[in-house]
C-alpha positions, -999 to 999 in steps of 0.1 A, spaced: -125 83 -232 -141 58 -220 -130 38 -184 -107 9 -191 -129 -23 -193 -134 -39 -158 -143 -69 -137 -164 -49 -108 -198 -63 -119 -200 -98 -103 -215 -108 -133 -185 -95 -155 -163 -125 -169 -137 -95 -189 -102 -96 -179 -89 -65 -170 -64 -49 -196 -33 -34 -181 -25 -14 -213 -61 3 -211 -53 19 -175 -20 31 -192 -32 43 -220 -62 65 -199 -32 78 -171 -7 80 -202 -14 108 -230 1 136 -209 -8 165 -188 -35 177 -213 -48 145 -224 -48 120 -195 -75 112 -172 -72 104 -132 -88 72 -119 -115 71 -96 -112 50 -69 -123 19 -79 -104 19 -109 -76 29 -92 -79 2 -72 -79 -25 -100 -51 -6 -116 -27 -10 -89 -43 -48 -77 -30 -58 -118 4 -43 -110 9 -56 -76 -3 -92 -90 23 -89 -119 -6 -88 -147 14 -56 -161 47 -65 -182 78 -43 -172 73 -22 -202 35 -11 -189 42 -8 -155 73 13 -160 53 36 -184 22 38 -159 41 46 -130 62 74 -149 28 82 -160 11 86 -126 49 107 -119 40 126 -144 5 141 -136 3 135 -101 -15 110 -82 -56 125 -74 -69 119 -41 -90 93 -59 -57 70 -72 -42 80 -38 -71 63 -18 -72 34 -41 -38 27 -44 -39 27 -4 -66 3 -4 -47 -22 -22 -21 -21 2 -37 -18 34 -56 -48 25 -26 -66 27 -12 -54 66 -9 -83 86 -34 -85 112 -8 -96 138 17 -67 150 38 -64 181 14 -43 204 28 -5 212 19 1 245 2 31 260 14 64 247 38 72 221 32 80 186 48 62 148 77 75 132 73 67 90 105 68 79 95 45 48 112 57 13 135 87 32 167 91 11 194 69 20 219 101 27 198 119 51 169 92 61 149 110 86 181 100 113 181 132 132 144 122 137 154 84 146 179 94 177 151 117 185 133 90 188 161 68 205 162 97 236 127 96 243 125 56 240 153 56 267 127 77 288 99 47 284 80 60 254 74 34 231 76 48 194 67 25 163 95 30 137 79 22 97 111 16 74 119 8 39 148 -4 19 163 22 -6 153 6 -37 166 29 -60 199 17 -43 218 -15 -38 234 -2 -6 224 -16 21 245 -1 43 227 29 35 193 11 44 207 -1 76 227 36 88 206 50 104 203 18 130 240 16 132 244 48 144 226 45 172 252 22 186 281 44 175 288 60 201 273 34 232 245 58 233 218 65 259 202 32 248 193 0 264 205 -22 230 182 -48 227 148 -55 208 135 -70 176 158 -77 147 179 -45 150 207 -49 172 210 -9 179 174 -4 183 161 6 216 137 -11 237 109 6 231 115 14 195 88 -16 175 106 -15 142 85 -25 110 93 -29 76 74 -16 50 80 -47 27 64 -66 57 34 -44 57 27 -44 19 45 -81 7 35 -74 -28 57 -45 -32 84 -72 -29 78 -80 -65 81 -47 -77 113 -35 -65 133 -49 -96 113 -22 -120 114 1 -94 150 -2 -89 152 0 -128 129 34 -135 151 52 -110 129 77 -98 108 80 -70 75 70 -78 39 75 -58 53 37 -47 76 57 -26 48 81 -11 24 58 -4 48 38 18 52 68 38 15 65 47 15 32 64 6 33 101 1 -1 113 -4 11 151 -36 31 137 -46 42 176 -17 63 177 -2 96 159 18 93 129 50 117 119 60 116 86 74 137 56 70 148 24 88 171 1 58 180 -26 35 207 -11 10 195 -37 10 161 -21 6 177 16 -30 181 12 -40 146 0 -18 131 24 -39 154 49 -75 143 38 -61 106 36 -53 106 70 -88 129 83 -107 102 62 -94 71 77 -97 89 115 -59 90 120 -37 117 134 -11 128 119 20 153 115 36 158 81 67 177 83 73 194 47 106 199 30 145 183 43 143 158 15 107 143 25 121 133 60 104 141 94 137 154 105 131 192 108 147 225 87 172 242 106 181 271 88 143 285 84 110 275 101 97 245 93 60 242 83 39 209 94 1 199 85 -14 186 115 -43 162 113 -65 160 145 -79 130 161 -116 147 151 -104 152 115 -97 188 119 -65 201 93 -41 229 106 -10 243 95 16 248 122 52 264 122 80 259 145 115 277 143 147 265 166 151 299 177 117 296 199 137 273 220 171 297 217 183 271 195 209 274 169 215 244 152 242 240 124 222 237 87 252 220 78 253 191 99 225 179 70 252 185 41 265 150 21 300 161 35 291 164 71 266 132 72 298 110 77 305 123 107 276 116 123 290 91 146 317 113 154 294 140 163 274 119 184 304 106 204 312 140 218 302 155 249 267 170 246 266 150 214 287 177 195 269 197 166 242 172 166 231 186 204 211 214 191 194 195 163 186 164 189 169 191 212 148 207 185 138 174 172 129 162 206 110 192 214 90 183 186 86 151 193 74 162 231 49 188 210 34 158 194 31 137 224 16 170 241 41 171 270 55 203 260 63 226 289 78 261 293 93 277 259 86 244 242 50 251 244 56 278 225 72 266 191 42 271 175 48 305 157 15 309 141 -15 282 133 -37 287 104 -63 270 93 -56 245 62 
C-alpha cells in the first residue's frame, strides 16, 4: 500500500488527506500498516489542527487502539505534542523528580503517590506533578480529589502554592492541557469515544523538567518497552511502574515490576515488594469501596490503614532520589537487563 499523500516535500502543493491516514491504519490487525515517524507526525498534526472530521478522528483513534502504537507512531505523536510545550515553566529546584499522574483513573488516580510526594515536599524535596482532566468523565470532583485529599486532615503540609489550595509549597502542579494546548480541541471526541486512546498514553510521557527523572505508571506491558525507548532516546531518566491500573502507585499484594531508564540510556527491570521492608499494607485500600474512606484513614494516628501504604511508597520515592538507606536500600528483589 502506498503511503498517504504528504506535503513533506518543500515543493509540494498537495493537501494531506486525513482519510488516507485512516485507511492506512484502519484495516485491522492483519492488513493495516503502521505509519513511520514522519507520517505519524503529519497525521497527528492534522488531528490536532482539527483537519479530521469527528468520524475520521474516531476511526483513526479506534484503529490505533486496536493495532497499538508502533515506536515510530509514538515518537511522531510525541514530536507534535512536545513541540507545543511552553518554554517558560516554574523552575524546579535542585533535587526532586517529576511525578506524572496524567490520565490516571479517577477512582484511584495515583493518590498514594501524590500523598507520598506531599510528605517529601514537607521535607524540602521539590516535586513537579503533571496531571490531566479525566476526559472520560465530567466529574470535576474526581479530577481534584487527589488535591482535596491532601487537606482532608490538615496533613503534614504547608498549604500554599500555585492554583491548588491544598498543594504543599514544594509541589509544582502543571496541567497536561497547558503543556499541549491543542489537546483541548479533542476533548469532545475523546469523551464521546469512551475509551482510553493513544492520547492518554502520550500524556503520561510529559516531563517538562527534562533534567529530572520522571515517575509514571502504565498498565499494558506491550507499551512498557516503547515508553522506555522513548525516554532513552530523549536522554531522560525514568521509573515506569507496571500495573495498578496504570498509576505510579506500587502494587500491595505482590511484587511490583518497575522499568528503569538510567541517565546514560541503560534500561533495566527492578522489582519491589513491601515484605522487604517488613510492611504488610492492606490491598483493600485500592478497592472501590475503600477509596471514599481515604480521607477518614488519613486523619487517624499513623494515617490508619494508609500508613504502611504511604511508608512503602515513600521508600520507593527515596529509591528514585537515591537517598535510600538500610532496609530501603535492599528494596530491589532482583535486577535484570530489560
